[in-house]
C-alpha positions as CSV (number, residue, x, y, z in Angstrom):
1,X,158.8,108.8,56.9
2,X,159.9,111.6,58.6
3,X,161.4,112.4,55.2
4,X,157.5,113.0,53.8
5,X,155.5,114.1,56.7
6,X,158.4,117.5,56.7
7,X,156.9,117.7,52.9
8,X,154.0,117.8,53.9
9,X,154.2,119.8,56.6
10,X,156.4,122.0,54.6
11,X,153.8,122.4,51.5
12,X,151.4,122.8,53.5
13,X,148.7,120.2,52.3
14,X,147.2,117.3,53.5
15,X,145.2,116.7,56.2
16,X,147.3,117.6,58.3
17,X,146.5,121.3,57.9
18,X,143.7,122.6,56.2
19,X,143.9,125.6,53.8
20,X,143.5,128.2,55.1
21,X,141.5,131.5,54.0
22,X,140.1,134.9,54.2
23,X,137.1,133.3,55.9
24,X,139.7,131.8,58.8
25,X,141.4,135.6,59.7
26,X,137.8,136.6,62.5
27,X,138.6,133.0,64.2
28,X,142.7,133.6,64.1
29,X,141.8,136.7,65.8
30,X,139.2,135.9,68.1
31,X,141.7,133.1,69.4
32,X,144.6,135.0,69.9
33,X,142.2,137.5,71.7
34,X,141.0,134.9,73.9
35,X,145.0,133.8,74.4
36,X,145.4,137.8,76.1
37,X,146.3,139.5,73.0
38,X,145.3,143.0,72.6
39,X,144.6,142.3,68.5
40,X,143.3,145.1,66.8
41,X,142.5,143.9,62.9
42,X,142.9,146.1,60.5
43,X,141.7,144.8,57.2
44,X,138.9,146.8,55.7
45,X,140.5,146.2,51.8
46,X,139.7,142.6,51.6
47,X,137.7,143.1,48.8
48,X,140.6,145.1,46.9
49,X,142.5,141.8,47.2
50,X,139.9,139.3,45.0
51,X,143.2,139.3,42.9
52,X,145.4,138.1,45.0
53,X,144.9,134.2,44.2
54,X,144.3,132.0,46.6
55,X,148.4,130.9,47.1
56,X,148.2,134.2,48.0
57,X,145.3,133.9,50.5
58,X,146.7,131.6,51.6
59,X,150.1,133.1,52.6
60,X,148.4,136.0,54.3
61,X,146.0,134.5,56.4
62,X,149.5,131.7,57.6
63,X,151.6,135.4,58.5
64,X,149.0,136.1,60.2
65,X,148.3,132.8,62.0
66,X,152.0,132.7,63.0
67,X,152.7,135.8,63.5
68,X,150.2,135.8,66.6
69,X,150.8,132.0,67.6
70,X,154.7,133.7,67.8
71,X,152.6,136.8,70.1
72,X,151.0,134.3,72.6
73,X,154.5,132.4,72.7
74,X,156.6,135.6,73.0
75,X,154.7,138.6,74.5
76,X,152.1,137.3,76.1
77,X,149.4,140.3,77.2
78,X,150.9,142.5,73.7
79,X,149.3,145.0,71.9
80,X,148.5,143.9,68.4
81,X,147.8,145.3,65.4
82,X,147.3,143.3,62.0
83,X,146.6,145.0,58.8
84,X,146.1,143.9,55.5
85,X,145.6,146.0,52.4
86,X,146.4,146.4,48.9
87,X,149.4,149.2,48.1
88,X,149.9,149.9,44.8
89,X,150.1,146.3,42.9
90,X,150.8,144.5,45.5
91,X,149.5,143.0,49.8
92,X,150.5,143.6,52.2
93,X,150.3,142.1,55.3
94,X,152.1,143.3,58.8
95,X,151.6,142.0,62.8
96,X,153.3,144.4,65.2
97,X,153.7,143.6,68.5
98,X,154.4,146.1,71.4
99,X,155.4,144.6,75.0
100,X,153.7,141.8,76.8
101,X,155.6,138.8,78.5
102,X,157.3,135.5,77.3
103,X,155.7,132.3,78.0
104,X,158.4,130.4,76.5
105,X,161.8,131.3,76.7
106,X,162.2,134.4,73.8
107,X,164.2,133.7,70.6
108,X,167.5,135.8,70.0
109,X,167.5,138.0,68.0
110,X,169.1,136.4,65.0
111,X,167.8,133.3,65.0
112,X,164.3,132.5,62.7
113,X,161.7,129.7,64.0
114,X,160.1,126.7,61.7
115,X,157.2,128.9,60.9
116,X,158.7,131.8,60.0
117,X,161.4,130.5,58.2
118,X,158.4,128.6,55.8
119,X,156.4,131.5,55.5
120,X,159.9,133.1,54.0
121,X,160.1,129.9,51.8
122,X,156.2,130.2,50.9
123,X,156.1,134.1,50.4
124,X,159.1,133.7,48.0
125,X,157.5,131.2,46.0
126,X,154.8,133.1,45.2
127,X,157.1,136.3,44.4
128,X,156.7,138.1,47.4
129,X,159.3,139.5,49.8
130,X,159.6,138.6,53.3
131,X,160.8,140.1,56.7
132,X,160.2,139.8,60.3
133,X,162.6,141.1,63.2
134,X,162.8,143.6,66.2
135,X,161.1,147.1,65.2
136,X,161.6,149.6,68.0
137,X,159.9,148.5,71.5
138,X,158.3,145.3,69.9
139,X,158.7,142.7,66.7
140,X,157.3,143.0,63.2
141,X,156.2,140.1,61.0
142,X,155.3,141.5,57.4
143,X,154.6,140.0,53.6
144,X,154.3,141.8,50.6
145,X,152.7,140.1,47.8
146,X,152.0,140.1,44.3
147,X,148.6,140.7,43.5
148,X,147.9,137.5,40.5
149,X,150.3,135.5,43.1
150,X,148.8,131.7,42.9
151,X,149.7,128.7,44.5
């Protein structure tokens, strides 16, 4: 039973996790702001990402949700910039945080939590590239997905 539950969670399907979409972005950002983050969302190019496909759209929204959730836990009060844009034949999503204080014990820089691991797998399955880690005085999570990525 535990294996099947983990399988469902990894796939992100089923009733446990509703399928995320562009329509969820504002709510995700508002929730992060209510949790004490100063979030700036730069997503003016969403109209240009229509050919990204459902799988790509879900992956982008999941990256934003996971990265902001990690900021709430590990960098409360941080300045966070969320950028979603078209870059040539790719969609780029980047979440960069600066400052803040940990609400829970900080992650070691050489470790990666389950959420980031699952994002890495999801983005790779769509033919994209994923990276997360320290970036100067902050932390950056970034994914690049090919246009037309499918679930």
